[in-house]
N, C-alpha and C positions, 0 to 999 in steps of 0.2 A: 504494500500500500504506500502510495506517495505521502510524504509529510504534508501537513495542512498548508504550509507556506507555498507549496508547489501545486496546489489545487485552486481552481477558479472559484471566487465567491459569487453570491447571487447577484450582486450589483454589476459585476464585470460580465456575468453571463448575459444579462440583458443588453449590455453595450455590444457584446460580441454578436448577438443575434441581430441587432439593428444595423451595425456598421461593418461587420466582418465579411471576409472573403469566404469562399466555399470550395471544398474539394470533396467529390463523391466517389464512392466505390459500390460494389455489389451489396455489402452488408453494413457498411459504416459510412457516415458523413463526417466531415470535419469543418466546423466554422471556426475562423481564427482571425486574430488581429496581431499586427506587429507594432509595439510601442517603441518609441525612440530611446527610452531609458534602458539602463543595464540591469533591470531586475531579473531574477532567475525565471526560467520559463514556468508557466502555469497552465495546467491541463486538467480537464474534468471529463467524466463520462456521464451520459444521460441515456436512460432506457425508458422510452415512453410506455404508458399503459397499453397503447395500441399494439406494441410489440409483445409484451408479456404482462398478463393481468395480475399475476401474483407478485407481491412485493418481495418475497423471498427469492424468487428467480431473477427479478430486476436487480436486486442487491448483489446476487451471485455474479451476474454478468458484469456489473460495474466493478466489483472487486477483482475479477479475473482480468478485466481491461487494465486496471491500475498495476496489477502484478506483472503483466506482460510489458506494459509501458516502461517499467523501471529498467528493463534491459536496454532500451533505446533512448532513455532520457538524456544521456550525455550528448547525443547528436542534435538535440533541439537547441536552436540559438537563443541567446538572452533576449528579453523583451517580447518573447512569443507568448500569446495567450490563446488558448483554444478549447473547444468543446467537441468531443467525439459523441455522435448520436447514433445509436444502434437503429438499423432499419428492419432487422429481423434477427431471430435467435439463431446463432451459429455455434459450431463446436470450437473448442479452445485452439487447436492448431490453425483453424481458419481465421480466428480473431487475430492471432499473431501475424499471419500473412497479410491481412488487411491493414493492420497498424503499420507494419513495415513498408508496405506499398504507399500508403498515404504520406508517411513521414519522409519517404524518398522524394515525393513530389514537392515538399516545401523547402527542402535543402538545396 
C-alpha cells in the first residue's frame, strides 16, 4: 500500500477530473495532471459501483492496484498527480500489465 502522502486527496481528485488529461486502456483509465512543483508523485485508484457492487471486492481491487503500483512508483516523475479508474474487474496479472502499459505512455 502506498503511504498517505503518495495518494491523491479528495480535493485534488476533483481538480484532476475537471482539468486532467486522459489515457485509456482495455480495463483501466488514467486521469492525470502535471504540477510544476517538485512534490512527490500522487496516485489513487477508484473502483466505481458500476464495476463491482460489493465494497469488499472494490477495496480488494484498489489494494491490489496500490500493491502493484509500488513496483513502478520510482518511474513516475515528480509533480505527477493521477487517478486510475477501473472499467471492469480483471485478474491480478492483467492489472499489472495495464498499469505498466499506461505508465509507459506518460514517461
